[in-house]
N, CA, C, O and CB atoms as a CASP TS submission, in Angstrom:
PFRMAT TS
TARGET T0000
AUTHOR 0000-0000-0000
METHOD Language model
MODEL 1
PARENT N/A
ATOM      1  N   MET     1     -14.167 -47.158  80.308  1.00  0.00           N
ATOM      2  CA  MET     1     -13.554 -46.045  79.619  1.00  0.00           C
ATOM      3  C   MET     1     -12.565 -45.368  80.560  1.00  0.00           C
ATOM      4  O   MET     1     -12.914 -45.032  81.691  1.00  0.00           O
ATOM      5  CB  MET     1     -14.623 -45.045  79.119  1.00  0.00           C
ATOM      6  N   LYS     2     -11.325 -45.164  80.097  1.00  0.00           N
ATOM      7  CA  LYS     2     -10.314 -44.506  80.922  1.00  0.00           C
ATOM      8  C   LYS     2     -10.641 -43.033  81.085  1.00  0.00           C
ATOM      9  O   LYS     2     -11.172 -42.403  80.170  1.00  0.00           O
ATOM     10  CB  LYS     2      -8.917 -44.675  80.310  1.00  0.00           C
ATOM     11  N   LYS     3     -10.333 -42.502  82.219  1.00  0.00           N
ATOM     12  CA  LYS     3     -10.591 -41.092  82.503  1.00  0.00           C
ATOM     13  C   LYS     3      -9.424 -40.232  82.013  1.00  0.00           C
ATOM     14  O   LYS     3      -8.272 -40.664  82.020  1.00  0.00           O
ATOM     15  CB  LYS     3     -10.823 -40.876  84.019  1.00  0.00           C
ATOM     16  N   LYS     4      -9.746 -39.003  81.586  1.00  0.00           N
ATOM     17  CA  LYS     4      -8.786 -37.966  81.186  1.00  0.00           C
ATOM     18  C   LYS     4      -7.962 -38.306  79.945  1.00  0.00           C
ATOM     19  O   LYS     4      -6.900 -37.716  79.745  1.00  0.00           O
ATOM     20  CB  LYS     4      -7.856 -37.696  82.319  1.00  0.00           C
ATOM     21  N   ILE     5      -8.422 -39.244  79.100  1.00  0.00           N
ATOM     22  CA  ILE     5      -7.698 -39.500  77.847  1.00  0.00           C
ATOM     23  C   ILE     5      -8.514 -39.075  76.627  1.00  0.00           C
ATOM     24  O   ILE     5      -7.994 -39.025  75.513  1.00  0.00           O
ATOM     25  CB  ILE     5      -7.337 -40.986  77.737  1.00  0.00           C
ATOM     26  N   HIS     6      -9.784 -38.773  76.840  1.00  0.00           N
ATOM     27  CA  HIS     6     -10.648 -38.392  75.732  1.00  0.00           C
ATOM     28  C   HIS     6     -10.782 -36.875  75.653  1.00  0.00           C
ATOM     29  O   HIS     6     -10.832 -36.203  76.683  1.00  0.00           O
ATOM     30  CB  HIS     6     -12.027 -39.042  75.878  1.00  0.00           C
ATOM     31  N   PRO     7     -10.840 -36.327  74.423  1.00  0.00           N
ATOM     32  CA  PRO     7     -10.992 -34.866  74.291  1.00  0.00           C
ATOM     33  C   PRO     7     -12.344 -34.393  74.797  1.00  0.00           C
ATOM     34  O   PRO     7     -13.312 -35.153  74.824  1.00  0.00           O
ATOM     35  CB  PRO     7     -10.815 -34.441  72.834  1.00  0.00           C
ATOM     36  N   ASP     8     -12.398 -33.147  75.191  1.00  0.00           N
ATOM     37  CA  ASP     8     -13.637 -32.527  75.652  1.00  0.00           C
ATOM     38  C   ASP     8     -14.583 -32.356  74.466  1.00  0.00           C
ATOM     39  O   ASP     8     -14.193 -31.808  73.435  1.00  0.00           O
ATOM     40  CB  ASP     8     -13.356 -31.157  76.339  1.00  0.00           C
ATOM     41  N   TYR     9     -15.805 -32.815  74.607  1.00  0.00           N
ATOM     42  CA  TYR     9     -16.827 -32.736  73.574  1.00  0.00           C
ATOM     43  C   TYR     9     -17.868 -31.721  74.026  1.00  0.00           C
ATOM     44  O   TYR     9     -18.591 -31.963  74.993  1.00  0.00           O
ATOM     45  CB  TYR     9     -17.477 -34.137  73.299  1.00  0.00           C
ATOM     46  N   HIS    10     -17.949 -30.591  73.336  1.00  0.00           N
ATOM     47  CA  HIS    10     -18.753 -29.468  73.804  1.00  0.00           C
ATOM     48  C   HIS    10     -19.476 -28.788  72.637  1.00  0.00           C
ATOM     49  O   HIS    10     -19.271 -29.156  71.480  1.00  0.00           O
ATOM     50  CB  HIS    10     -17.871 -28.454  74.546  1.00  0.00           C
ATOM     51  N   GLU    11     -20.315 -27.805  72.936  1.00  0.00           N
ATOM     52  CA  GLU    11     -21.089 -27.104  71.918  1.00  0.00           C
ATOM     53  C   GLU    11     -20.335 -25.885  71.402  1.00  0.00           C
ATOM     54  O   GLU    11     -19.793 -25.101  72.181  1.00  0.00           O
ATOM     55  CB  GLU    11     -22.448 -26.684  72.476  1.00  0.00           C
ATOM     56  N   ILE    12     -20.307 -25.732  70.052  1.00  0.00           N
ATOM     57  CA  ILE    12     -19.706 -24.548  69.408  1.00  0.00           C
ATOM     58  C   ILE    12     -20.711 -23.999  68.403  1.00  0.00           C
ATOM     59  O   ILE    12     -21.707 -24.649  68.086  1.00  0.00           O
ATOM     60  CB  ILE    12     -18.335 -24.902  68.700  1.00  0.00           C
ATOM     61  N   GLU    13     -20.438 -22.791  67.906  1.00  0.00           N
ATOM     62  CA  GLU    13     -21.270 -22.187  66.865  1.00  0.00           C
ATOM     63  C   GLU    13     -20.459 -22.116  65.579  1.00  0.00           C
ATOM     64  O   GLU    13     -19.312 -21.668  65.590  1.00  0.00           O
ATOM     65  CB  GLU    13     -21.770 -20.767  67.289  1.00  0.00           C
ATOM     66  N   VAL    14     -21.045 -22.553  64.476  1.00  0.00           N
ATOM     67  CA  VAL    14     -20.385 -22.549  63.172  1.00  0.00           C
ATOM     68  C   VAL    14     -21.053 -21.499  62.300  1.00  0.00           C
ATOM     69  O   VAL    14     -22.279 -21.462  62.196  1.00  0.00           O
ATOM     70  CB  VAL    14     -20.445 -23.957  62.497  1.00  0.00           C
ATOM     71  N   GLU    15     -20.232 -20.627  61.659  1.00  0.00           N
ATOM     72  CA  GLU    15     -20.762 -19.615  60.743  1.00  0.00           C
ATOM     73  C   GLU    15     -20.350 -19.969  59.324  1.00  0.00           C
ATOM     74  O   GLU    15     -19.163 -20.091  59.023  1.00  0.00           O
ATOM     75  CB  GLU    15     -20.259 -18.190  61.124  1.00  0.00           C
ATOM     76  N   MET    16     -21.335 -20.132  58.461  1.00  0.00           N
ATOM     77  CA  MET    16     -21.099 -20.483  57.060  1.00  0.00           C
ATOM     78  C   MET    16     -20.652 -19.239  56.282  1.00  0.00           C
ATOM     79  O   MET    16     -20.682 -18.127  56.809  1.00  0.00           O
ATOM     80  CB  MET    16     -22.382 -21.096  56.421  1.00  0.00           C
ATOM     81  N   THR    17     -20.240 -19.437  55.032  1.00  0.00           N
ATOM     82  CA  THR    17     -19.756 -18.325  54.213  1.00  0.00           C
ATOM     83  C   THR    17     -20.854 -17.313  53.892  1.00  0.00           C
ATOM     84  O   THR    17     -20.555 -16.146  53.639  1.00  0.00           O
ATOM     85  CB  THR    17     -19.162 -18.856  52.923  1.00  0.00           C
ATOM     86  N   ASP    18     -22.110 -17.733  53.898  1.00  0.00           N
ATOM     87  CA  ASP    18     -23.206 -16.808  53.609  1.00  0.00           C
ATOM     88  C   ASP    18     -23.709 -16.092  54.861  1.00  0.00           C
ATOM     89  O   ASP    18     -24.663 -15.317  54.785  1.00  0.00           O
ATOM     90  CB  ASP    18     -24.352 -17.553  52.955  1.00  0.00           C
ATOM     91  N   GLY    19     -23.081 -16.340  56.009  1.00  0.00           N
ATOM     92  CA  GLY    19     -23.462 -15.667  57.243  1.00  0.00           C
ATOM     93  C   GLY    19     -24.424 -16.447  58.119  1.00  0.00           C
ATOM     94  O   GLY    19     -24.653 -16.073  59.269  1.00  0.00           O
ATOM     95  N   SER    20     -24.993 -17.530  57.592  1.00  0.00           N
ATOM     96  CA  SER    20     -25.893 -18.336  58.415  1.00  0.00           C
ATOM     97  C   SER    20     -25.088 -19.055  59.500  1.00  0.00           C
ATOM     98  O   SER    20     -23.909 -19.356  59.317  1.00  0.00           O
ATOM     99  CB  SER    20     -26.674 -19.361  57.541  1.00  0.00           C
ATOM    100  N   LYS    21     -25.734 -19.320  60.614  1.00  0.00           N
ATOM    101  CA  LYS    21     -25.051 -19.927  61.759  1.00  0.00           C
ATOM    102  C   LYS    21     -25.852 -21.114  62.272  1.00  0.00           C
ATOM    103  O   LYS    21     -27.074 -21.168  62.137  1.00  0.00           O
ATOM    104  CB  LYS    21     -24.842 -18.892  62.888  1.00  0.00           C
ATOM    105  N   TYR    22     -25.136 -22.063  62.861  1.00  0.00           N
ATOM    106  CA  TYR    22     -25.791 -23.180  63.534  1.00  0.00           C
ATOM    107  C   TYR    22     -24.903 -23.667  64.663  1.00  0.00           C
ATOM    108  O   TYR    22     -23.696 -23.426  64.668  1.00  0.00           O
ATOM    109  CB  TYR    22     -26.099 -24.331  62.542  1.00  0.00           C
ATOM    110  N   LYS    23     -25.502 -24.344  65.607  1.00  0.00           N
ATOM    111  CA  LYS    23     -24.762 -24.881  66.744  1.00  0.00           C
ATOM    112  C   LYS    23     -24.594 -26.378  66.560  1.00  0.00           C
ATOM    113  O   LYS    23     -25.488 -27.068  66.070  1.00  0.00           O
ATOM    114  CB  LYS    23     -25.482 -24.566  68.082  1.00  0.00           C
ATOM    115  N   THR    24     -23.421 -26.867  66.966  1.00  0.00           N
ATOM    116  CA  THR    24     -23.124 -28.289  66.888  1.00  0.00           C
ATOM    117  C   THR    24     -22.196 -28.657  68.030  1.00  0.00           C
ATOM    118  O   THR    24     -21.701 -27.786  68.746  1.00  0.00           O
ATOM    119  CB  THR    24     -22.494 -28.659  65.521  1.00  0.00           C
ATOM    120  N   ARG    25     -21.964 -29.933  68.196  1.00  0.00           N
ATOM    121  CA  ARG    25     -21.021 -30.386  69.224  1.00  0.00           C
ATOM    122  C   ARG    25     -19.740 -30.813  68.536  1.00  0.00           C
ATOM    123  O   ARG    25     -19.777 -31.405  67.457  1.00  0.00           O
ATOM    124  CB  ARG    25     -21.616 -31.558  70.076  1.00  0.00           C
ATOM    125  N   SER    26     -18.585 -30.511  69.165  1.00  0.00           N
ATOM    126  CA  SER    26     -17.292 -30.758  68.548  1.00  0.00           C
ATOM    127  C   SER    26     -16.202 -30.847  69.604  1.00  0.00           C
ATOM    128  O   SER    26     -16.402 -30.454  70.754  1.00  0.00           O
ATOM    129  CB  SER    26     -16.964 -29.662  67.538  1.00  0.00           C
ATOM    130  N   THR    27     -15.047 -31.367  69.204  1.00  0.00           N
ATOM    131  CA  THR    27     -13.865 -31.341  70.062  1.00  0.00           C
ATOM    132  C   THR    27     -12.995 -30.131  69.740  1.00  0.00           C
ATOM    133  O   THR    27     -11.988 -29.895  70.407  1.00  0.00           O
ATOM    134  CB  THR    27     -13.055 -32.638  69.905  1.00  0.00           C
ATOM    135  N   TRP    28     -13.384 -29.356  68.707  1.00  0.00           N
ATOM    136  CA  TRP    28     -12.617 -28.171  68.298  1.00  0.00           C
ATOM    137  C   TRP    28     -12.833 -27.038  69.295  1.00  0.00           C
ATOM    138  O   TRP    28     -13.956 -26.826  69.753  1.00  0.00           O
ATOM    139  CB  TRP    28     -13.023 -27.717  66.870  1.00  0.00           C
ATOM    140  N   GLY    29     -11.786 -26.317  69.632  1.00  0.00           N
ATOM    141  CA  GLY    29     -11.905 -25.125  70.473  1.00  0.00           C
ATOM    142  C   GLY    29     -12.396 -25.416  71.873  1.00  0.00           C
ATOM    143  O   GLY    29     -12.171 -26.489  72.433  1.00  0.00           O
ATOM    144  N   LYS    30     -13.078 -24.419  72.419  1.00  0.00           N
ATOM    145  CA  LYS    30     -13.619 -24.515  73.771  1.00  0.00           C
ATOM    146  C   LYS    30     -15.123 -24.286  73.734  1.00  0.00           C
ATOM    147  O   LYS    30     -15.661 -23.828  72.726  1.00  0.00           O
ATOM    148  CB  LYS    30     -12.935 -23.498  74.716  1.00  0.00           C
ATOM    149  N   GLU    31     -15.793 -24.599  74.818  1.00  0.00           N
ATOM    150  CA  GLU    31     -17.244 -24.399  74.929  1.00  0.00           C
ATOM    151  C   GLU    31     -17.618 -22.966  74.548  1.00  0.00           C
ATOM    152  O   GLU    31     -17.074 -22.016  75.112  1.00  0.00           O
ATOM    153  CB  GLU    31     -17.729 -24.713  76.367  1.00  0.00           C
ATOM    154  N   GLY    32     -18.537 -22.800  73.599  1.00  0.00           N
ATOM    155  CA  GLY    32     -19.011 -21.484  73.196  1.00  0.00           C
ATOM    156  C   GLY    32     -18.182 -20.788  72.128  1.00  0.00           C
ATOM    157  O   GLY    32     -18.551 -19.694  71.703  1.00  0.00           O
ATOM    158  N   ASP    33     -17.062 -21.384  71.670  1.00  0.00           N
ATOM    159  CA  ASP    33     -16.254 -20.764  70.612  1.00  0.00           C
ATOM    160  C   ASP    33     -17.047 -20.699  69.311  1.00  0.00           C
ATOM    161  O   ASP    33     -18.008 -21.443  69.117  1.00  0.00           O
ATOM    162  CB  ASP    33     -14.935 -21.548  70.398  1.00  0.00           C
ATOM    163  N   LYS    34     -16.624 -19.783  68.412  1.00  0.00           N
ATOM    164  CA  LYS    34     -17.262 -19.634  67.108  1.00  0.00           C
ATOM    165  C   LYS    34     -16.268 -20.013  66.022  1.00  0.00           C
ATOM    166  O   LYS    34     -15.142 -19.514  66.008  1.00  0.00           O
ATOM    167  CB  LYS    34     -17.779 -18.185  66.901  1.00  0.00           C
ATOM    168  N   LEU    35     -16.676 -20.892  65.112  1.00  0.00           N
ATOM    169  CA  LEU    35     -15.861 -21.350  63.994  1.00  0.00           C
ATOM    170  C   LEU    35     -16.411 -20.717  62.732  1.00  0.00           C
ATOM    171  O   LEU    35     -17.540 -21.004  62.334  1.00  0.00           O
ATOM    172  CB  LEU    35     -15.849 -22.910  63.888  1.00  0.00           C
ATOM    173  N   LYS    36     -15.608 -19.839  62.085  1.00  0.00           N
ATOM    174  CA  LYS    36     -16.044 -19.171  60.856  1.00  0.00           C
ATOM    175  C   LYS    36     -15.403 -19.887  59.670  1.00  0.00           C
ATOM    176  O   LYS    36     -14.179 -19.943  59.557  1.00  0.00           O
ATOM    177  CB  LYS    36     -15.662 -17.644  60.867  1.00  0.00           C
ATOM    178  N   LEU    37     -16.229 -20.429  58.797  1.00  0.00           N
ATOM    179  CA  LEU    37     -15.744 -21.193  57.656  1.00  0.00           C
ATOM    180  C   LEU    37     -15.427 -20.284  56.478  1.00  0.00           C
ATOM    181  O   LEU    37     -16.162 -19.335  56.203  1.00  0.00           O
ATOM    182  CB  LEU    37     -16.768 -22.241  57.247  1.00  0.00           C
ATOM    183  N   GLU    38     -14.326 -20.578  55.778  1.00  0.00           N
ATOM    184  CA  GLU    38     -13.985 -19.863  54.545  1.00  0.00           C
ATOM    185  C   GLU    38     -14.501 -20.628  53.340  1.00  0.00           C
ATOM    186  O   GLU    38     -14.835 -20.033  52.316  1.00  0.00           O
ATOM    187  CB  GLU    38     -12.460 -19.653  54.432  1.00  0.00           C
ATOM    188  N   ILE    39     -14.565 -21.950  53.461  1.00  0.00           N
ATOM    189  CA  ILE    39     -15.073 -22.802  52.386  1.00  0.00           C
ATOM    190  C   ILE    39     -16.060 -23.772  53.016  1.00  0.00           C
ATOM    191  O   ILE    39     -15.760 -24.399  54.033  1.00  0.00           O
ATOM    192  CB  ILE    39     -13.906 -23.567  51.637  1.00  0.00           C
ATOM    193  N   ASP    40     -17.224 -23.895  52.420  1.00  0.00           N
ATOM    194  CA  ASP    40     -18.239 -24.820  52.916  1.00  0.00           C
ATOM    195  C   ASP    40     -19.042 -25.355  51.730  1.00  0.00           C
ATOM    196  O   ASP    40     -18.805 -24.938  50.596  1.00  0.00           O
ATOM    197  CB  ASP    40     -19.175 -24.124  53.955  1.00  0.00           C
ATOM    198  N   PRO    41     -19.970 -26.252  51.963  1.00  0.00           N
ATOM    199  CA  PRO    41     -20.751 -26.815  50.850  1.00  0.00           C
ATOM    200  C   PRO    41     -21.534 -25.788  50.051  1.00  0.00           C
ATOM    201  O   PRO    41     -21.938 -26.080  48.925  1.00  0.00           O
ATOM    202  CB  PRO    41     -21.699 -27.834  51.374  1.00  0.00           C
ATOM    203  N   LYS    42     -21.765 -24.596  50.589  1.00  0.00           N
ATOM    204  CA  LYS    42     -22.502 -23.569  49.854  1.00  0.00           C
ATOM    205  C   LYS    42     -21.603 -22.802  48.884  1.00  0.00           C
ATOM    206  O   LYS    42     -22.102 -22.134  47.978  1.00  0.00           O
ATOM    207  CB  LYS    42     -23.155 -22.598  50.829  1.00  0.00           C
ATOM    208  N   SER    43     -20.258 -22.892  49.066  1.00  0.00           N
ATOM    209  CA  SER    43     -19.365 -22.112  48.214  1.00  0.00           C
ATOM    210  C   SER    43     -18.309 -22.945  47.488  1.00  0.00           C
ATOM    211  O   SER    43     -17.669 -22.434  46.569  1.00  0.00           O
ATOM    212  CB  SER    43     -18.685 -21.073  49.037  1.00  0.00           C
ATOM    213  N   HIS    44     -18.108 -24.185  47.859  1.00  0.00           N
ATOM    214  CA  HIS    44     -17.040 -24.995  47.260  1.00  0.00           C
ATOM    215  C   HIS    44     -17.504 -25.616  45.948  1.00  0.00           C
ATOM    216  O   HIS    44     -18.610 -26.153  45.879  1.00  0.00           O
ATOM    217  CB  HIS    44     -16.586 -26.099  48.234  1.00  0.00           C
ATOM    218  N   PRO    45     -16.676 -25.550  44.904  1.00  0.00           N
ATOM    219  CA  PRO    45     -17.072 -26.065  43.592  1.00  0.00           C
ATOM    220  C   PRO    45     -17.411 -27.554  43.581  1.00  0.00           C
ATOM    221  O   PRO    45     -18.168 -27.999  42.718  1.00  0.00           O
ATOM    222  CB  PRO    45     -15.978 -25.810  42.611  1.00  0.00           C
ATOM    223  N   ALA    46     -16.876 -28.324  44.508  1.00  0.00           N
ATOM    224  CA  ALA    46     -17.191 -29.745  44.546  1.00  0.00           C
ATOM    225  C   ALA    46     -18.684 -29.971  44.794  1.00  0.00           C
ATOM    226  O   ALA    46     -19.244 -30.965  44.332  1.00  0.00           O
ATOM    227  CB  ALA    46     -16.362 -30.442  45.628  1.00  0.00           C
ATOM    228  N   TRP    47     -19.323 -29.067  45.511  1.00  0.00           N
ATOM    229  CA  TRP    47     -20.750 -29.189  45.799  1.00  0.00           C
ATOM    230  C   TRP    47     -21.609 -28.293  44.909  1.00  0.00           C
ATOM    231  O   TRP    47     -22.776 -28.604  44.669  1.00  0.00           O
ATOM    232  CB  TRP    47     -21.008 -28.859  47.250  1.00  0.00           C
ATOM    233  N   THR    48     -21.055 -27.199  44.423  1.00  0.00           N
ATOM    234  CA  THR    48     -21.851 -26.241  43.665  1.00  0.00           C
ATOM    235  C   THR    48     -21.779 -26.461  42.163  1.00  0.00           C
ATOM    236  O   THR    48     -22.523 -25.824  41.418  1.00  0.00           O
ATOM    237  CB  THR    48     -21.406 -24.850  43.983  1.00  0.00           C
ATOM    238  N   GLY    49     -20.912 -27.338  41.703  1.00  0.00           N
ATOM    239  CA  GLY    49     -20.783 -27.598  40.274  1.00  0.00           C
ATOM    240  C   GLY    49     -19.767 -26.694  39.604  1.00  0.00           C
ATOM    241  O   GLY    49     -19.725 -26.633  38.375  1.00  0.00           O
ATOM    242  N   GLY    50     -18.958 -25.998  40.362  1.00  0.00           N
ATOM    243  CA  GLY    50     -17.878 -25.200  39.810  1.00  0.00           C
ATOM    244  C   GLY    50     -18.247 -23.790  39.429  1.00  0.00           C
ATOM    245  O   GLY    50     -17.414 -23.086  38.859  1.00  0.00           O
ATOM    246  N   GLY    51     -19.443 -23.343  39.710  1.00  0.00           N
ATOM    247  CA  GLY    51     -19.862 -22.007  39.333  1.00  0.00           C
ATOM    248  C   GLY    51     -19.328 -20.900  40.223  1.00  0.00           C
ATOM    249  O   GLY    51     -19.430 -19.729  39.857  1.00  0.00           O
ATOM    250  N   VAL    52     -18.762 -21.225  41.377  1.00  0.00           N
ATOM    251  CA  VAL    52     -18.300 -20.220  42.324  1.00  0.00           C
ATOM    252  C   VAL    52     -16.784 -20.243  42.390  1.00  0.00           C
ATOM    253  O   VAL    52     -16.180 -21.315  42.423  1.00  0.00           O
ATOM    254  CB  VAL    52     -18.908 -20.455  43.719  1.00  0.00           C
ATOM    255  N   LYS    53     -16.158 -19.062  42.409  1.00  0.00           N
ATOM    256  CA  LYS    53     -14.707 -18.986  42.535  1.00  0.00           C
ATOM    257  C   LYS    53     -14.315 -19.119  43.997  1.00  0.00           C
ATOM    258  O   LYS    53     -15.003 -18.617  44.886  1.00  0.00           O
ATOM    259  CB  LYS    53     -14.169 -17.665  41.946  1.00  0.00           C
ATOM    260  N   LEU    54     -13.198 -19.801  44.234  1.00  0.00           N
ATOM    261  CA  LEU    54     -12.680 -19.914  45.592  1.00  0.00           C
ATOM    262  C   LEU    54     -12.008 -18.613  46.001  1.00  0.00           C
ATOM    263  O   LEU    54     -11.409 -17.926  45.173  1.00  0.00           O
ATOM    264  CB  LEU    54     -11.693 -21.089  45.704  1.00  0.00           C
ATOM    265  N   ILE    55     -12.109 -18.283  47.265  1.00  0.00           N
ATOM    266  CA  ILE    55     -11.451 -17.093  47.797  1.00  0.00           C
ATOM    267  C   ILE    55     -10.004 -17.458  48.124  1.00  0.00           C
ATOM    268  O   ILE    55      -9.759 -18.402  48.875  1.00  0.00           O
ATOM    269  CB  ILE    55     -12.200 -16.543  49.065  1.00  0.00           C
ATOM    270  N   ASP    56      -9.052 -16.721  47.568  1.00  0.00           N
ATOM    271  CA  ASP    56      -7.640 -17.000  47.778  1.00  0.00           C
ATOM    272  C   ASP    56      -7.158 -16.231  49.001  1.00  0.00           C
ATOM    273  O   ASP    56      -6.474 -15.216  48.867  1.00  0.00           O
ATOM    274  CB  ASP    56      -6.805 -16.626  46.524  1.00  0.00           C
ATOM    275  N   SER    57      -7.509 -16.706  50.189  1.00  0.00           N
ATOM    276  CA  SER    57      -7.230 -15.956  51.421  1.00  0.00           C
ATOM    277  C   SER    57      -5.748 -15.958  51.800  1.00  0.00           C
ATOM    278  O   SER    57      -5.293 -15.045  52.489  1.00  0.00           O
ATOM    279  CB  SER    57      -8.041 -16.531  52.564  1.00  0.00           C
ATOM    280  N   GLU    58      -5.002 -16.945  51.373  1.00  0.00           N
ATOM    281  CA  GLU    58      -3.592 -17.031  51.758  1.00  0.00           C
ATOM    282  C   GLU    58      -2.655 -16.595  50.623  1.00  0.00           C
ATOM    283  O   GLU    58      -1.444 -16.518  50.832  1.00  0.00           O
ATOM    284  CB  GLU    58      -3.256 -18.458  52.185  1.00  0.00           C
ATOM    285  N   GLY    59      -3.171 -16.318  49.460  1.00  0.00           N
ATOM    286  CA  GLY    59      -2.337 -15.915  48.348  1.00  0.00           C
ATOM    287  C   GLY    59      -1.649 -17.075  47.658  1.00  0.00           C
ATOM    288  O   GLY    59      -0.735 -16.861  46.861  1.00  0.00           O
ATOM    289  N   GLN    60      -2.070 -18.313  47.947  1.00  0.00           N
ATOM    290  CA  GLN    60      -1.428 -19.484  47.367  1.00  0.00           C
ATOM    291  C   GLN    60      -1.652 -19.552  45.862  1.00  0.00           C
ATOM    292  O   GLN    60      -0.738 -19.890  45.110  1.00  0.00           O
ATOM    293  CB  GLN    60      -1.947 -20.752  48.030  1.00  0.00           C
ATOM    294  N   LEU    61      -2.848 -19.235  45.431  1.00  0.00           N
ATOM    295  CA  LEU    61      -3.145 -19.264  44.009  1.00  0.00           C
ATOM    296  C   LEU    61      -2.309 -18.223  43.257  1.00  0.00           C
ATOM    297  O   LEU    61      -1.790 -18.503  42.177  1.00  0.00           O
ATOM    298  CB  LEU    61      -4.642 -19.020  43.775  1.00  0.00           C
ATOM    299  N   ALA    62      -2.182 -17.024  43.830  1.00  0.00           N
ATOM    300  CA  ALA    62      -1.385 -15.970  43.200  1.00  0.00           C
ATOM    301  C   ALA    62       0.084 -16.386  43.104  1.00  0.00           C
ATOM    302  O   ALA    62       0.729 -16.146  42.084  1.00  0.00           O
ATOM    303  CB  ALA    62      -1.514 -14.652  43.989  1.00  0.00           C
ATOM    304  N   ARG    63       0.612 -17.005  44.155  1.00  0.00           N
ATOM    305  CA  ARG    63       2.011 -17.464  44.131  1.00  0.00           C
ATOM    306  C   ARG    63       2.205 -18.554  43.093  1.00  0.00           C
ATOM    307  O   ARG    63       3.219 -18.571  42.396  1.00  0.00           O
ATOM    308  CB  ARG    63       2.437 -17.978  45.516  1.00  0.00           C
ATOM    309  N   PHE    64       1.245 -19.467  42.979  1.00  0.00           N
ATOM    310  CA  PHE    64       1.329 -20.543  41.994  1.00  0.00           C
ATOM    311  C   PHE    64       1.347 -19.982  40.582  1.00  0.00           C
ATOM    312  O   PHE    64       2.181 -20.368  39.762  1.00  0.00           O
ATOM    313  CB  PHE    64       0.161 -21.516  42.159  1.00  0.00           C
ATOM    314  N   LYS    65       0.421 -19.066  40.301  1.00  0.00           N
ATOM    315  CA  LYS    65       0.358 -18.465  38.958  1.00  0.00           C
ATOM    316  C   LYS    65       1.647 -17.717  38.623  1.00  0.00           C
ATOM    317  O   LYS    65       2.133 -17.801  37.495  1.00  0.00           O
ATOM    318  CB  LYS    65      -0.842 -17.509  38.856  1.00  0.00           C
ATOM    319  N   LYS    66       2.207 -16.983  39.594  1.00  0.00           N
ATOM    320  CA  LYS    66       3.438 -16.236  39.370  1.00  0.00           C
ATOM    321  C   LYS    66       4.602 -17.180  39.104  1.00  0.00           C
ATOM    322  O   LYS    66       5.427 -16.918  38.228  1.00  0.00           O
ATOM    323  CB  LYS    66       3.748 -15.340  40.570  1.00  0.00           C
ATOM    324  N   LYS    67       4.674 -18.276  39.854  1.00  0.00           N
ATOM    325  CA  LYS    67       5.775 -19.230  39.728  1.00  0.00           C
ATOM    326  C   LYS    67       5.774 -19.914  38.357  1.00  0.00           C
ATOM    327  O   LYS    67       6.834 -20.141  37.774  1.00  0.00           O
ATOM    328  CB  LYS    67       5.690 -20.282  40.837  1.00  0.00           C
ATOM    329  N   TYR    68       4.580 -20.243  37.843  1.00  0.00           N
ATOM    330  CA  TYR    68       4.488 -21.031  36.614  1.00  0.00           C
ATOM    331  C   TYR    68       3.966 -20.246  35.417  1.00  0.00           C
ATOM    332  O   TYR    68       3.522 -20.853  34.442  1.00  0.00           O
ATOM    333  CB  TYR    68       3.605 -22.214  36.845  1.00  0.00           C
ATOM    334  N   GLN    69       4.005 -18.919  35.457  1.00  0.00           N
ATOM    335  CA  GLN    69       3.434 -18.132  34.360  1.00  0.00           C
ATOM    336  C   GLN    69       4.189 -18.281  33.045  1.00  0.00           C
ATOM    337  O   GLN    69       3.581 -18.136  31.985  1.00  0.00           O
ATOM    338  CB  GLN    69       3.399 -16.684  34.743  1.00  0.00           C
ATOM    339  N   GLY    70       5.492 -18.565  33.071  1.00  0.00           N
ATOM    340  CA  GLY    70       6.259 -18.653  31.839  1.00  0.00           C
ATOM    341  C   GLY    70       6.267 -20.022  31.188  1.00  0.00           C
ATOM    342  O   GLY    70       6.800 -20.163  30.088  1.00  0.00           O
ATOM    343  N   ILE    71       5.705 -21.022  31.815  1.00  0.00           N
ATOM    344  CA  ILE    71       5.725 -22.386  31.284  1.00  0.00           C
ATOM    345  C   ILE    71       4.641 -22.532  30.223  1.00  0.00           C
ATOM    346  O   ILE    71       3.482 -22.175  30.436  1.00  0.00           O
ATOM    347  CB  ILE    71       5.524 -23.429  32.419  1.00  0.00           C
ATOM    348  N   LYS    72       5.049 -23.064  29.076  1.00  0.00           N
ATOM    349  CA  LYS    72       4.108 -23.296  27.988  1.00  0.00           C
ATOM    350  C   LYS    72       4.043 -24.804  27.718  1.00  0.00           C
ATOM    351  O   LYS    72       5.074 -25.475  27.664  1.00  0.00           O
ATOM    352  CB  LYS    72       4.528 -22.507  26.697  1.00  0.00           C
ATOM    353  N   LEU    73       2.846 -25.319  27.553  1.00  0.00           N
ATOM    354  CA  LEU    73       2.648 -26.728  27.293  1.00  0.00           C
ATOM    355  C   LEU    73       2.549 -26.969  25.798  1.00  0.00           C
ATOM    356  O   LEU    73       1.913 -26.202  25.075  1.00  0.00           O
ATOM    357  CB  LEU    73       1.399 -27.240  28.007  1.00  0.00           C
ATOM    358  N   LYS    74       3.191 -28.052  25.337  1.00  0.00           N
ATOM    359  CA  LYS    74       3.094 -28.419  23.929  1.00  0.00           C
ATOM    360  C   LYS    74       1.836 -29.242  23.728  1.00  0.00           C
ATOM    361  O   LYS    74       1.495 -30.076  24.567  1.00  0.00           O
ATOM    362  CB  LYS    74       4.353 -29.204  23.461  1.00  0.00           C
ATOM    363  N   LYS    75       1.139 -29.010  22.614  1.00  0.00           N
ATOM    364  CA  LYS    75      -0.080 -29.773  22.313  1.00  0.00           C
ATOM    365  C   LYS    75       0.166 -30.809  21.264  1.00  0.00           C
ATOM    366  O   LYS    75      -0.752 -31.540  20.891  1.00  0.00           O
ATOM    367  CB  LYS    75      -1.191 -28.858  21.864  1.00  0.00           C
TER
END
């Protein structure tokens, strides 16, 4: 194995949307960093069956609705 070509693999803490936390190993961030998830298996409709609304943290959904609000589809 070549030296200094592989990313650092270290322990981080992950915080789920419900506030629960767990530790895992990752190449993300630095040793001891905390990763706070906005979407995870506890809140994403793909895993929950669609009963939970997604949080529009960047305003993308609002911009999409505003851009296409006047378009009407023919049936």
